[in-house]
N, C-alpha and C positions, 0 to 999 in steps of 0.2 A: 274409752281411754281410762287408764289408771291415773288418777290425779295425784301428783306428788307436789307437796308444798314444802319449800325450803325456807327456813326462818333465818334472816340475817339481822345484823345490828352493827353499830359503829365499830370499826376495827375488827371486822370479821376477816379471817384468812381466805383469800381468793380461792386457793386450791381446795379448801374445805367445801366450797360451793361447786367449783367446776369438776372436781373428780366424780362425785356421785351423779351430778346432772349429766355429765358427759357420757357415763355408762348407760344411764337410762335413755338418753337421746340416741346413742348408738344402737341400743337394743331395739328401739322403735324403728329406726331406719333399716335395721337388718331383718325386720319381719316379725317382731313381737306382736302377738295378737291375743288380747288387746295391747296396744302400745301405751306409752307413758306420756302424760302431759305435765310438764314441769312449770312451776310458778315460784318466783322469789317474792317473799313478803317481808314487811317490816312494820313496826309500829307507825301508824299514821301514813303508811305508804311512802315514807321518806326514802330518798336514795341511800343505798348502802355504800358507804365509803370503806373500802377494804383496807387492810393493813399495808398493802403495797402501794396505795395511793389511787388505784382505779376506783371509780364510782359506778355502781350498777343501779339501774332503775328497778323499782320494786312496787308491788301492789300493797294495799292496806291489809295488815294482819287482822284488824278488827272486822273486816268485811268478809273474811273467809267463812264459808258455811257449807252445809251439805256433806255428802259422803266423800271421804278421802281414802286414798289407798295408803299413802305414806306421808308422814311428817318427818322432815329431816332438819335437825338443828346443827348448824355449822359451828365450828370453833374459831378461835382466834384470840389475839391479845386483849380484845374487849370482853372476854367471857365473864370475868369477875363482875364487872359493872353491870353487864346484861343480866347476870344471875341475881342481882339485887333489885332489879326493876319489877315491882309487884305487878304492874299492868302486863308486862311481857309474860310473866309466869302464869297469870290468870288465863291468858289466851293460849299459852302453850298447853296447859291442862285441858282447856276446852277442845283444842284441836286434837289432842291425844285421844279424847273421848269419841271423836268423830272418825278416827283413822283406824285402818286395819293393822297398821304397825307404826312404831315410833323408832326413829334412827337418830343417832348422834355421830358426829365426826370429831375426833380429837377432843379438845376441851369443851365441845358442845355438851359433853356428858355433865359438866358442871351445872348447866341450865336444867337438864333432866333431873339431876339430883336435887337442885333447889326447888323444883316443882313437885318433888315427892314421887317422881315417876320411876326412880331406881330403888326405892325402899324395898328391902328384903330381896333384892335382885343382885345377880353377879353382873359386873360391868367392867369395861376397860376405858382407858384414855391414853393420851400421850405419856410415855414413861416418865418424862420430867415433871408431870403434874399428878402422877398417881398417888404419891404420898399425901399431897395436900387434899386431894379429893377424898381419900380414905379418912383423913383426920377431921375434915369439915363435915362429912356426912357418914357417921358411923353405921347408919342403917344400910349402907351400900357395901357389898362385898366386892372390893376392887381387885381386879386381876391386872397387875402392872406389866405383864409380859406379852399377853396374846395380841395378835393383830386385830382381831375382832371377837366379840362375844355376843351370842344370842341367848336371851333368857325370856322365854315366852314370845310375846310380840314386840319386845323391846330389844333393839340391836345397837350395840355401841362399837365404835372402831377406834383404833389408836391414832397415831399421828398422820395427818395429811393423806398421803397416797394409799394408806391402808384402807381408805374409803373405797378405792377401786376394788380391792379384794372383797370387802363386805358387799358392795353393790353387785358385783358379779355373782356372789353367792345368792343374793336376793333374786336376781334375774333367773338364776338356775332354779330356785324354788318356784318361781312363777311360771317359767316356760321350759324348764328342762336343761340338761347339761349341754346339749348340742348348740343351742343358741348362745349360752354363756361362753362356750369355747369360741364361737365365731366372733362374738363381741370382743373377747380378749384379743383375738388375732387382729381384729380391725384396729384396736387401740394399741397394738404392739405391747400388750401387757402380759405379765406372767400368767401361765395357765395352770392353776391359779393358786396362790399361796393359801394354805389352810389357816383357819382362824387361830389355832393354837401354836402356830409358828412364832418364834420369838420376834419381838418388834425390832430389836437391834442385835446385830452380831456382837458377841461379847468382845471381839477384838477392836471394834470401833465404838462401843458404847460409851467409852470414856477415854480421855487422853492417856498416853502412857504414864506410868508412875513417875513422879518427879525424882524419887530416890533411885540413884543409879544402880545400886545393888538389886533392888526389887525389880527394876526394869530388865536387868540382864537375866535374872532368874525367870521372869515371865517369857522373855524371848526364847530362852532355852527350852522351857516347857512347850511353847507353841511349835518350835522347830522339831522337837523330839517327843511327841505324845506317846510313842511306843516304848520309850526308855524307862528305866527304873527311876521313878520320880517320888519316892517316899520322902518323908520329912528329913530323915538323916542324910540321904543322898543329896537332896537339894541344899541342905545346910553345908555339906562338904563342898559342893560346887560353889557356893557363895562365900565360903571361908568364915562362917559364923556358926554359932551353936543353933540347934533346932529351936530352942526357946526364943532366941533373939530373932530368928527368921520369922517365927510365928508372930512376934510382936510387930515386926516391920510390915508384914502382910496385913495385919489388922489395922495398922495406922494408915497405910497407903491405899489398900483395896477394900477394907472392911470385910475381909474374909480370911480363911486359913489357907495355907499352901495346899492342903489336901483337897479342899473344896474347889479351889481354883484349878487344880490339875484335873479333877473330875469334870468340871465344866468345859475345859479346853478339849478334853477327850470326847465328850459328848457332842460338842459342836463339830469337831473333826469328823466324827461318825455321821453326823447329819449331812455334812457336805458330800461324803462318799455315798450315802444312801440316795441322795438326790441326783448325783452325777454319774454313778456307775451301777453296774449290775452285779457287783460282788456279793457273795452270800454273807449273811450276818456273821458267821463264824470268822471269815476273813477280815471283815470290817472291824470286829471286836479286837482281833489280834493287832491289826495295823494301827489302831488308835489307843492301844495300851489298856483296853478294857478286858482283855484276855478271854472272857467267855460271853456267850450270847445272853446268859442270865444277868451278868453285870451290865451289859449294854442295855438290856430292857429296864433294869432298875434305874440306871442313869437317865434314860429317856423319860421314865415315869416321873422322876423327881424334878427334872429340869424343864421338860416340854409337855408334861401331862398327856402323853400319848405313847404308843408303842413304836419301835423302829419300823415295823412293817406298815403300820398305818401312816407314819410319816412319809415313807417312800411312795405309797400309793397316792397320797395327797400331793406330794411334790411333783409327781408325774401326771397329775390329773389332766386328761385330754391328750 
């Protein structure tokens, strides 16, 4: 059996534990050979009271020894306090040395960073905590967008359910794509989102702008990605000067109208790539990107991949 040790602490997010362990358990029940044996551990073997109020029994972290397959560090509201616990970090480093791979879910990346396990590595975490992680641990290259990141034997995932995507990827590495697809079907999970897919759709990443004019312009852009959306045209639509519209976008969205238009068009293209069989030329035209080369450039900038690779990954299985 592949031994998987999950580290919990007070105020751990329950889903950060259940998502990866559920995938490993389903893989075992569906025929993984060797299968996975999952253990939840904590300092002193104290019960892990999760942030939702449920309490989970745990074994003593201090007593874990021998060969391990995976060490998984969960995230949760208690991650900052846990990352300041010297005893916990000592044992995390020790277990990392015993394990074939190290995994974090969501803000569990904070503990890996505090233990020095992400130094000079690329990593991700929940998008709301990415800036803090980057500021507190400058030796870590933080990717705030990806669902999960693998750098050597260290694997980090974004918020909560992205752990399912990462763990399915790990199962595929261990046992091949056929089993990973069967596990995803068993869990009624997406088959299966690529790691470099954006964590959050830009249309739901933040609430609509408070400023009525900016909100109306954004709604117009989203509804008509194939229209003429240059700065002058958008300014005329809004009834203001291009310079004033640029100032409003900077204040409300932290970006320029042109960058926002490009991101909307790229996401519209991503949705068509995943849901249709339209050729790239047709998708580029429908989304206002005009040419396949512009489409490729937008994807490279926003998603760090190509349109064709995105379509293959989105339709994996």
